[in-house]
ROMI-706285 format. One record per residue (C-alpha): residue in three letters; chain; x, y, z; residue number from 1. Coordinates in nm, 3 decimals, m for minus. Layout:
// ROMI-706285
  res  chain        u        v        w    n
  ala      A        X        Y        Z  NUM
...
***
This chain:
// ROMI-706285
  res  chain        u        v        w    n
  met      A   m0.007    1.018   m2.481    1
  cys      A   m0.124    1.373   m2.540    2
  arg      A   m0.446    1.453   m2.358    3
  lys      A   m0.483    1.816   m2.461    4
  lys      A   m0.692    1.926   m2.755    5
  val      A   m0.479    2.026   m3.055    6
  thr      A   m0.558    2.388   m3.131    7
  lys      A   m0.282    2.494   m3.370    8
  met      A   m0.027    2.362   m3.615    9
  pro      A    0.306    2.246   m3.471   10
  ile      A    0.599    2.483   m3.496   11
  lys      A    0.947    2.370   m3.597   12
  asn      A    1.198    2.378   m3.316   13
  arg      A    1.510    2.544   m3.457   14
  ala      A    1.722    2.452   m3.154   15
  ile      A    1.657    2.081   m3.208   16
  asp      A    1.707    2.118   m3.584   17
  asn      A    2.045    2.286   m3.522   18
  ile      A    2.155    2.010   m3.283   19
  ile      A    2.063    1.744   m3.538   20
  asp      A    2.250    1.933   m3.812   21
  lys      A    2.563    1.954   m3.596   22
  leu      A    2.544    1.584   m3.512   23
  glu      A    2.501    1.497   m3.879   24
  gln      A    2.808    1.706   m3.967   25
  lys      A    3.017    1.481   m3.742   26
  leu      A    2.915    1.170   m3.938   27
  pro      A    3.144    1.027   m4.206   28
  pro      A    3.077    1.175   m4.554   29
  glu      A    2.930    0.845   m4.679   30
  glu      A    2.679    0.840   m4.394   31
  gln      A    2.590    1.205   m4.455   32
  glu      A    2.524    1.134   m4.821   33
  leu      A    2.315    0.827   m4.736   34
  arg      A    2.104    1.032   m4.492   35
  lys      A    2.053    1.303   m4.756   36
  gln      A    1.941    1.043   m5.011   37
  lys      A    1.699    0.884   m4.765   38
  lys      A    1.554    1.224   m4.673   39
  leu      A    1.509    1.314   m5.039   40
  ala      A    1.342    0.978   m5.109   41
  arg      A    1.102    1.029   m4.814   42
  glu      A    1.013    1.380   m4.933   43
  gln      A    0.951    1.258   m5.289   44
  lys      A    0.734    0.970   m5.167   45
  glu      A    0.535    1.204   m4.944   46
  glu      A    0.479    1.445   m5.231   47
  ser      A    0.373    1.159   m5.459   48
  asp      A    0.137    1.018   m5.195   49
  val      A   m0.027    1.358   m5.143   50
  lys      A   m0.079    1.395   m5.519   51
  lys      A   m0.233    1.046   m5.539   52
  leu      A   m0.462    1.116   m5.244   53
  asn      A   m0.577    1.447   m5.393   54
  met      A   m0.644    1.276   m5.725   55
  leu      A   m0.849    1.003   m5.554   56
  ile      A   m1.050    1.264   m5.364   57
  glu      A   m1.114    1.467   m5.679   58
  asn      A   m1.227    1.155   m5.868   59
  ala      A   m1.457    1.057   m5.581   60
  val      A   m1.612    1.405   m5.566   61
  arg      A   m1.662    1.412   m5.945   62
  ser      A   m1.832    1.072   m5.940   63
  gly      A   m2.063    1.183   m5.659   64
  gln      A   m1.934    0.946   m5.392   65
  arg      A   m2.030    1.019   m5.035   66
  phe      A   m1.766    1.077   m4.768   67
  leu      A   m1.788    0.958   m4.409   68
  lys      A   m1.777    1.242   m4.158   69
  val      A   m1.572    1.183   m3.845   70
  thr      A   m1.803    1.398   m3.635   71
  asp      A   m2.121    1.208   m3.733   72
  arg      A   m2.244    0.889   m3.568   73
  trp      A   m2.185    0.611   m3.820   74
  thr      A   m2.426    0.336   m3.911   75
  pro      A   m2.308   m0.026   m3.880   76
  lys      A   m2.267   m0.034   m4.259   77
  glu      A   m2.049    0.279   m4.255   78
  lys      A   m1.837    0.131   m3.975   79
  glu      A   m1.788   m0.183   m4.182   80
  val      A   m1.684    0.023   m4.486   81
  phe      A   m1.433    0.214   m4.273   82
  ile      A   m1.283   m0.103   m4.122   83
  lys      A   m1.260   m0.295   m4.449   84
  gly      A   m1.166    0.003   m4.662   85
  val      A   m1.321    0.129   m4.981   86
  lys      A   m1.253   m0.084   m5.284   87
***
């Protein structure tokens, strides 16, 4: 568990990326292709999820919905909304 305050964005570790690339190159071609397809599918899903989230946020802002602020002390009703989710 990390106990330090996060102060900056993480930085890619090229050494680890290079090791993973070399290990993947030793895999059979079928396994390499499967890994590429899975990676592409994950990236496409992530992109789609981000677009959906942005669309939901834009719709909520346009309709005047109020957002819960993490830094504020929540009322019992707001806590209930957070736990149950917005429908």
